[in-house]
N, C-alpha and C positions, 0 to 999 in steps of 0.2 A: 470307868469300866464301860467298854463298848460292846453292844450286841451287833455282831457282824455275820451277815449272810455270806457264805463262801460257796460260790458256784463254780464247779469245775470238774476235775478228773480224780478218780480213785484208782490207784495203782498199788499192787503189792510188788515191792522191789526185792529181787534176790541179788544181793550185792557180794561180789567176789573181789577181794582186796589183796594186795601184796604181790600182784603179778608183774612180771618184767617183760612179758611179750604175749601175744595171742597164740593159742595152740595151732599148730599146722593141721591141715585137714586130715582127720582120722586119728589125731593125737589127743591124749588126755593130759591136762596139767592139773596139779594140785594147788589150790589157793590157800595161802596161810590163814586168811581171815574170811569169814562169811557171816552175813546176817540177812534174815528175812524181815522186811520192813513194811508196815502198812503206810503207804505214802501216796505218791502223786502230788502235784502241786497243791491241789486243794486239800489233800490229807495232811501234808507237811505244814502248810500255812495255818490250818485249823489247829493243829497240835501246837505250833508256835504261839498262836494267839492265846490259847487256853493256858499255856505255861506261864505267859506274861500276866494273866489275870483277866483277859477279855473273855467274852461269852460268845464263841463261834457256833454257828449252826451250818453243817455241811449239806449241800445239795448235790447229789451226783447219782451215778448208776453203779450198782454192783450186781453180781450174779447170785446163785443159790448154792455156791460150792463152799468148801471149807475155808478157802483163802478169803472169800467174802466175809464170812463170819469172823475170821481173824481181824480183818480190816476194821469192821464195825465195833467189835469188842474192845479192841485196843483204843480206839478214839473215844468210845463211851467211858472207858476207865480213866481217861486223861482229861475229861471235862468237856468233850465236844458233843454237841447235840446232833445225833444222827437220825432223829425221828423223820426227817425229810428225805433221807436216802431211799432210793427206789431199788428194789430187788427184781432183777430180770430173771424169769423162770428159765430153766434149761440154758443158762449162760454162765460163764466164768467172770470173775473180776478181771480187769485189765492187769497184766503181769509184765514187768520188765526185768531183764537180766542185765545187771550193770557190772562192767569190768573196769576196775580201778587200777591205774598205773601211777608212777610217780608224777608224771607231768600231764596226764590227760585221763579221760574216761570215755567209755563207749557203752551204748545201750542196744539191746534187741527188745522190741516191745510187741506184745499181742494186745490189741485194744479191747477184746472181750465185750462186756456188757455196754460199754460206752459208745459202740458203733451205731446203735439204733436207739430210737425213743425221742419223744418230745421233752422239752424242759418241764419238770414238775411245776405245778401252779404255785407261784410265790408272789408275794407283795411286799412292799416296804414296811407294812404294819409290824410294829414290835422290833424293828432293826434300825440301827444308827447308820449303817453303811453296807454297801455291796462290794465284795471282792470277786472278780472273775479271774480265776487262777488256772493257768495251764490251758488256755483257750485252744491252742493248736493241738492239744492231746485229747480233746474231748469232742468228737465229731457231732454229738447231739446238740452242741451249742452253736454250730455253724449255720446261722440263719437269722431271720428277722426277729424271732422270738427273744433271743438274747438281747438284741438291740432294744426291743420294746421294754424289757425288764429294766435295763440300764436307764432308759429314757424316763421311766416312771420314778425310779429312785432319785435321779437327778432333779426331776421336776419338783419333787417334794423336799428338796434340800438335803438329801442323804447322799454323801459323796460316793462316787463309784471309783474303785481302784481296779486296774487291769494289768495282768502279766500274761503275755501271749505264749512265752517260751517259743521254740522253733522246732516243730515236728512236721513230717510230711502231711500234705493234705490241702484242701481248698478252703482255707480259713481266712486268707488275707482280706477279702471283701468285707467279712464280718468285723474284723479288727478295725478296718477303716471307718465302718459305719458306727462303731462304738465310740471312737475317739472324741467326737463333739460332746459326749455325755460323761467323759472320764475326768475326774479330779486329778489323779496321778497315774501315769503310765510307768510301769517298771520294765526295764529291759537290761540284759547284760550287754557288754560292749559289742559283741558280735551281732546280737539281735538288733541293737539300735542302728548299727551300720546297715544291716540288710532291710530293715523297716523303712529307713529314711532315704537309703541311696547315697549317704554321705560317708566318706572315710573318716573325716575328722569327728571326734566325739562331741565336741561342743556344737558344731554345725548339725550333727545328727539329732541331738537333744533339742535344739532350737527348732529344727525342722518338724519334729514330731509334735512340738507345742503349737507351731504354726498350723499343722494339720488338724488341730482340734483339741488336744489334751490341754487341761489347764497347767499341768506341770509334767515333766518327765524326769525320772531318776534312773540314771545309767549305773549299773553295778560293774565295777572294773577290777574285781579281785583285790590284790594287795595294794592297788592304787587308791582304794576306797571307792567312792562314788561321786557322780556329778549330778547336781540338781539345777534344773532349768525351769523357769516359770514364765518366761516372756515379759516379766515386769522389771527384772534387774539382770545384771550380768550372771551368767551361769557360774555356779560355785562348786569347786572341788571340796569334798569332805573327806579327809584322810582317815585311814584306819591304822591300828597298831599292827606291825608285822607279826606274822605267826606261821609256824610250820604246819602246813595242812596235812591232816591225817586222812580226811575224807570230805570232799566238797559236795557229795550228793545232798540235795535239798537245801544247801546253804542259801541260795537265792530266795527260796520260799520262806525261810526263817528270817531273812533280811526283810522281806515284804511285811511279814507279820510284826516285826519290831517297829517298822515305820508306821504302820497303821495304828498299832497300839499306842505309840508315842504321840501321834497326831491327836488322838482322842484324850490323851492326858495333858493336852494344851501346848505341845511343842510346835514350833514353826518347822518348815520343811528341812532346813539344814540341821537343826537340832534332832529332828526325828531321824534324819539320815545317819547321824552319829550313833543313835541308839541301834538302828538297823545294822550298822557296821559291827557293833558289839555282838549282836545276835548272830550274825554270820560268822564272826570269829569264834564264838562259843561252839557253833556247829562244826566247823571245819577242824577244830582241835580235839574232837572226840570221834570215835568210830561207832559205838553202839547208839542206837536211836534214843534209848532211855537216858543215856549219859548226856547226849546233846540237849534233850529237853530239860533235864535237871540243871544243866549249866545256864540255859537260857532263863529258866525260872529264877535262878540266883541273881540275875541282872535286875529283876523287878523288886528285890528286897531293899 
Protein backbone atom coordinates (compact mmCIF):
# COMPACT_ATOMS: atom_id res chain seq x y z
CA UNK A 1 0.00 0.00 0.00
CA UNK A 2 1.58 3.25 -1.16
CA UNK A 3 1.34 6.79 0.15
CA UNK A 4 1.16 8.95 -2.98
CA UNK A 5 1.26 12.74 -3.10
CA UNK A 6 -0.96 13.81 -6.00
CA UNK A 7 -0.17 17.32 -7.21
CA UNK A 8 -2.41 18.81 -9.88
CA UNK A 9 -5.85 20.06 -10.79
CA UNK A 10 -9.20 20.07 -9.00
CA UNK A 11 -12.15 20.40 -11.37
CA UNK A 12 -15.86 19.80 -10.95
CA UNK A 13 -17.11 18.25 -14.18
CA UNK A 14 -20.66 18.85 -15.35
CA UNK A 15 -21.05 15.93 -17.76
CA UNK A 16 -23.82 15.84 -20.36
CA UNK A 17 -24.16 12.51 -22.18
CA UNK A 18 -26.29 10.93 -24.87
CA UNK A 19 -26.03 13.86 -27.25
CA UNK A 20 -25.89 13.34 -31.01
CA UNK A 21 -24.89 16.89 -31.93
CA UNK A 22 -24.02 20.28 -30.51
CA UNK A 23 -26.83 22.81 -30.08
CA UNK A 24 -27.04 25.51 -32.68
CA UNK A 25 -26.49 29.03 -31.44
CA UNK A 26 -29.53 30.07 -29.42
CA UNK A 27 -30.89 26.51 -29.29
CA UNK A 28 -31.55 24.34 -26.25
CA UNK A 29 -30.93 20.57 -26.32
CA UNK A 30 -31.98 18.11 -23.63
CA UNK A 31 -29.27 15.64 -22.54
CA UNK A 32 -30.54 12.14 -21.64
CA UNK A 33 -27.85 11.74 -18.94
CA UNK A 34 -26.06 14.15 -16.61
CA UNK A 35 -23.75 13.96 -13.62
CA UNK A 36 -21.89 16.53 -11.53
CA UNK A 37 -18.51 15.00 -10.69
CA UNK A 38 -15.69 16.09 -8.38
CA UNK A 39 -12.77 15.39 -10.65
CA UNK A 40 -9.94 16.92 -12.58
CA UNK A 41 -6.97 14.67 -13.25
CA UNK A 42 -5.70 15.00 -9.68
CA UNK A 43 -9.19 14.36 -8.32
CA UNK A 44 -9.91 11.29 -10.44
CA UNK A 45 -6.43 9.81 -9.98
CA UNK A 46 -6.64 10.29 -6.20
CA UNK A 47 -10.06 8.63 -6.11
CA UNK A 48 -8.77 5.75 -8.23
CA UNK A 49 -5.74 5.22 -5.99
CA UNK A 50 -7.93 5.22 -2.88
CA UNK A 51 -10.37 2.76 -4.47
CA UNK A 52 -7.49 0.37 -5.11
CA UNK A 53 -6.23 0.63 -1.53
CA UNK A 54 -3.40 3.17 -1.81
CA UNK A 55 -3.29 6.24 0.43
CA UNK A 56 -3.36 9.35 -1.77
CA UNK A 57 -3.01 12.92 -0.53
CA UNK A 58 -4.24 15.60 -2.93
CA UNK A 59 -2.49 18.96 -3.27
CA UNK A 60 -4.37 21.54 -5.32
CA UNK A 61 -6.40 24.74 -5.16
CA UNK A 62 -10.14 25.09 -4.71
CA UNK A 63 -12.34 28.11 -3.97
CA UNK A 64 -14.73 28.92 -1.15
CA UNK A 65 -17.89 28.11 -3.11
CA UNK A 66 -20.36 25.26 -2.70
CA UNK A 67 -18.80 23.24 -5.55
CA UNK A 68 -15.43 23.40 -3.81
CA UNK A 69 -17.05 21.98 -0.70
CA UNK A 70 -18.61 19.21 -2.81
CA UNK A 71 -15.21 18.35 -4.32
CA UNK A 72 -13.48 18.07 -0.95
CA UNK A 73 -16.34 16.28 0.81
CA UNK A 74 -16.59 13.62 -1.91
CA UNK A 75 -12.84 12.93 -1.90
CA UNK A 76 -12.70 12.85 1.91
CA UNK A 77 -15.52 10.31 2.03
CA UNK A 78 -13.70 8.11 -0.49
CA UNK A 79 -10.43 7.96 1.46
CA UNK A 80 -8.41 10.80 -0.07
CA UNK A 81 -6.44 13.05 2.29
CA UNK A 82 -7.43 16.63 1.38
CA UNK A 83 -5.74 18.35 4.32
CA UNK A 84 -3.18 19.94 1.96
CA UNK A 85 -5.79 21.34 -0.43
CA UNK A 86 -5.69 25.16 -0.36
CA UNK A 87 -8.89 27.21 -0.34
CA UNK A 88 -8.66 30.44 -2.31
CA UNK A 89 -10.96 33.11 -0.82
CA UNK A 90 -13.45 34.76 -3.15
CA UNK A 91 -12.75 32.18 -5.85
CA UNK A 92 -14.56 29.26 -7.42
CA UNK A 93 -13.27 25.77 -8.00
CA UNK A 94 -12.37 25.09 -11.62
CA UNK A 95 -15.38 23.85 -13.57
CA UNK A 96 -15.65 21.98 -16.88
CA UNK A 97 -18.75 21.28 -18.94
CA UNK A 98 -18.27 17.99 -20.77
CA UNK A 99 -20.34 17.03 -23.81
CA UNK A 100 -20.23 13.32 -24.62
CA UNK A 101 -21.04 11.91 -28.04
CA UNK A 102 -20.78 8.36 -29.35
CA UNK A 103 -17.35 8.88 -30.89
CA UNK A 104 -15.86 11.90 -29.14
CA UNK A 105 -16.13 14.41 -26.32
CA UNK A 106 -15.57 18.13 -25.90
CA UNK A 107 -15.08 20.41 -22.91
CA UNK A 108 -15.48 24.03 -21.93
CA UNK A 109 -13.41 24.87 -18.84
CA UNK A 110 -13.21 27.76 -16.38
CA UNK A 111 -9.97 27.46 -14.41
CA UNK A 112 -11.10 29.33 -11.31
CA UNK A 113 -8.92 28.95 -8.22
CA UNK A 114 -6.03 27.21 -10.00
CA UNK A 115 -5.12 30.28 -12.05
CA UNK A 116 -3.08 31.93 -9.29
CA UNK A 117 -1.04 30.86 -6.30
CA UNK A 118 2.26 29.27 -5.41
CA UNK A 119 2.56 25.53 -4.92
CA UNK A 120 1.79 24.67 -1.28
CA UNK A 121 4.87 23.65 0.70
CA UNK A 122 5.31 19.90 0.30
CA UNK A 123 8.21 17.51 0.86
CA UNK A 124 8.79 13.80 0.20
CA UNK A 125 8.54 13.08 3.94
CA UNK A 126 5.90 10.44 4.53
CA UNK A 127 5.32 9.70 0.86
CA UNK A 128 6.42 6.88 -1.40
CA UNK A 129 5.84 8.69 -4.70
CA UNK A 130 4.81 11.92 -6.39
CA UNK A 131 2.22 12.05 -9.16
CA UNK A 132 1.94 15.32 -11.09
CA UNK A 133 -1.49 14.99 -12.70
CA UNK A 134 -3.07 17.29 -15.25
CA UNK A 135 -0.08 19.63 -15.48
CA UNK A 136 -1.51 21.53 -18.45
CA UNK A 137 -4.75 22.21 -16.57
CA UNK A 138 -3.13 23.70 -13.46
CA UNK A 139 -1.37 27.03 -14.18
CA UNK A 140 -0.06 27.31 -10.61
CA UNK A 141 2.28 24.42 -11.47
CA UNK A 142 3.87 26.07 -14.49
CA UNK A 143 7.31 27.04 -13.27
CA UNK A 144 10.47 26.12 -11.43
CA UNK A 145 8.78 25.19 -8.14
CA UNK A 146 7.13 22.08 -9.59
CA UNK A 147 10.46 21.00 -11.05
CA UNK A 148 12.19 21.52 -7.70
CA UNK A 149 9.62 19.34 -5.92
CA UNK A 150 10.02 16.59 -8.51
CA UNK A 151 13.80 16.84 -8.25
CA UNK A 152 13.66 16.40 -4.48
CA UNK A 153 11.40 13.35 -4.69
CA UNK A 154 13.63 11.77 -7.33
CA UNK A 155 16.81 12.54 -5.39
CA UNK A 156 15.39 10.69 -2.39
CA UNK A 157 14.54 7.66 -4.47
CA UNK A 158 10.78 8.35 -4.52
CA UNK A 159 9.48 7.82 -8.07
CA UNK A 160 7.83 10.70 -9.89
CA UNK A 161 4.94 10.04 -12.27
CA UNK A 162 3.71 12.67 -14.75
CA UNK A 163 0.63 13.06 -16.92
CA UNK A 164 0.49 16.41 -18.69
CA UNK A 165 -2.87 16.08 -20.49
CA UNK A 166 -3.15 18.71 -23.23
CA UNK A 167 -4.88 22.00 -22.46
CA UNK A 168 -4.15 25.54 -23.66
CA UNK A 169 -1.36 27.41 -21.90
CA UNK A 170 2.37 27.96 -21.49
CA UNK A 171 3.24 24.68 -19.75
CA UNK A 172 5.49 22.85 -22.23
CA UNK A 173 8.76 24.23 -20.84
CA UNK A 174 7.80 22.97 -17.37
CA UNK A 175 7.00 19.53 -18.80
CA UNK A 176 10.37 19.40 -20.53
CA UNK A 177 12.18 20.38 -17.32
CA UNK A 178 10.29 17.73 -15.36
CA UNK A 179 11.17 14.82 -17.66
CA UNK A 180 14.70 14.11 -16.31
CA UNK A 181 13.16 13.52 -12.87
CA UNK A 182 10.26 11.37 -14.09
CA UNK A 183 10.05 7.62 -13.55
CA UNK A 184 7.03 7.14 -15.83
CA UNK A 185 5.40 9.60 -18.21
CA UNK A 186 1.78 8.90 -19.13
CA UNK A 187 0.30 10.24 -22.38
CA UNK A 188 -2.54 9.28 -24.66
CA UNK A 189 -1.74 8.62 -28.30
CA UNK A 190 -2.50 12.17 -29.49
CA UNK A 191 -0.54 13.73 -26.60
CA UNK A 192 2.47 11.47 -27.21
CA UNK A 193 2.60 12.51 -30.85
CA UNK A 194 2.35 16.21 -30.00
CA UNK A 195 4.88 16.06 -27.17
CA UNK A 196 7.43 14.12 -29.22
CA UNK A 197 6.81 15.48 -32.70
CA UNK A 198 6.63 11.89 -34.00
CA UNK A 199 3.64 10.37 -35.83
CA UNK A 200 4.60 6.77 -35.10
CA UNK A 201 3.65 5.82 -31.53
CA UNK A 202 6.68 3.62 -30.91
CA UNK A 203 8.97 6.41 -32.10
CA UNK A 204 7.00 8.89 -30.00
CA UNK A 205 7.36 6.84 -26.82
CA UNK A 206 11.04 6.18 -27.41
CA UNK A 207 11.67 9.86 -28.14
CA UNK A 208 10.05 10.89 -24.85
CA UNK A 209 12.27 8.40 -23.03
CA UNK A 210 15.30 9.81 -24.83
CA UNK A 211 14.16 13.28 -23.74
CA UNK A 212 14.60 12.26 -20.10
CA UNK A 213 11.80 10.08 -18.73
CA UNK A 214 12.83 6.63 -17.47
CA UNK A 215 9.74 5.18 -19.15
CA UNK A 216 6.76 6.28 -21.20
CA UNK A 217 3.35 4.62 -21.24
CA UNK A 218 1.14 5.61 -24.16
CA UNK A 219 -2.61 5.06 -23.68
CA UNK A 220 -4.22 4.03 -26.96
CA UNK A 221 -7.84 3.26 -26.14
CA UNK A 222 -9.12 -0.07 -27.42
CA UNK A 223 -5.61 -0.89 -28.66
CA UNK A 224 -4.42 -1.05 -25.06
CA UNK A 225 -1.18 0.75 -24.25
CA UNK A 226 2.45 0.93 -25.29
CA UNK A 227 5.27 0.66 -22.74
CA UNK A 228 8.76 1.95 -23.58
CA UNK A 229 11.69 2.15 -21.16
CA UNK A 230 14.76 2.52 -23.36
CA UNK A 231 16.14 -0.79 -22.05
CA UNK A 232 14.24 -3.18 -24.29
CA UNK A 233 11.91 -3.12 -27.27
CA UNK A 234 8.71 -1.14 -26.72
CA UNK A 235 5.87 -3.47 -25.73
CA UNK A 236 2.19 -3.35 -26.57
CA UNK A 237 -0.08 -4.44 -23.71
CA UNK A 238 -3.50 -5.35 -25.07
CA UNK A 239 -6.82 -4.69 -23.39
CA UNK A 240 -10.13 -6.52 -23.56
CA UNK A 241 -12.58 -4.87 -25.96
CA UNK A 242 -15.46 -3.04 -24.31
CA UNK A 243 -18.32 -0.81 -25.36
CA UNK A 244 -17.53 2.61 -23.93
CA UNK A 245 -20.31 4.32 -22.01
CA UNK A 246 -18.21 7.28 -20.83
CA UNK A 247 -14.47 7.82 -21.22
CA UNK A 248 -14.21 10.90 -18.97
CA UNK A 249 -11.43 10.33 -16.45
CA UNK A 250 -10.50 6.93 -17.89
CA UNK A 251 -6.90 7.99 -18.47
CA UNK A 252 -6.59 9.19 -14.88
CA UNK A 253 -7.95 5.90 -13.53
CA UNK A 254 -5.48 4.13 -15.84
CA UNK A 255 -2.67 6.12 -14.23
CA UNK A 256 -3.91 5.22 -10.75
CA UNK A 257 -3.98 1.53 -11.62
CA UNK A 258 -0.44 1.63 -12.99
CA UNK A 259 0.99 3.44 -9.97
CA UNK A 260 -0.81 1.18 -7.49
CA UNK A 261 0.36 -1.96 -9.30
CA UNK A 262 3.96 -0.78 -9.40
CA UNK A 263 4.00 -0.46 -5.63
CA UNK A 264 2.41 -3.89 -5.37
CA UNK A 265 5.53 -5.26 -7.07
CA UNK A 266 4.45 -5.43 -10.73
CA UNK A 267 6.90 -4.67 -13.51
CA UNK A 268 5.82 -2.04 -16.02
CA UNK A 269 4.06 -4.34 -18.54
CA UNK A 270 2.16 -6.08 -15.72
CA UNK A 271 1.27 -2.71 -14.19
CA UNK A 272 0.05 -1.58 -17.60
CA UNK A 273 -2.26 -4.60 -17.75
CA UNK A 274 -3.76 -3.58 -14.38
CA UNK A 275 -4.08 -0.03 -15.65
CA UNK A 276 -5.93 -1.24 -18.74
CA UNK A 277 -8.42 -3.05 -16.51
CA UNK A 278 -8.98 0.09 -14.43
CA UNK A 279 -9.64 2.15 -17.55
CA UNK A 280 -12.01 -0.54 -18.83
CA UNK A 281 -13.93 -0.50 -15.54
CA UNK A 282 -14.22 3.27 -15.85
CA UNK A 283 -15.45 3.47 -19.43
CA UNK A 284 -18.12 0.81 -18.98
CA UNK A 285 -19.91 2.79 -16.24
CA UNK A 286 -21.42 6.26 -16.31
CA UNK A 287 -21.82 7.31 -12.68
CA UNK A 288 -18.61 8.16 -10.85
CA UNK A 289 -19.53 6.02 -7.85
CA UNK A 290 -20.09 3.05 -10.14
CA UNK A 291 -16.73 3.62 -11.80
CA UNK A 292 -14.96 3.67 -8.44
CA UNK A 293 -16.79 0.61 -7.14
CA UNK A 294 -15.83 -1.31 -10.29
CA UNK A 295 -12.18 -0.26 -9.87
CA UNK A 296 -12.26 -1.26 -6.20
CA UNK A 297 -13.51 -4.72 -7.21
CA UNK A 298 -10.31 -5.20 -9.23
CA UNK A 299 -8.23 -5.06 -6.06
CA UNK A 300 -10.08 -7.93 -4.36
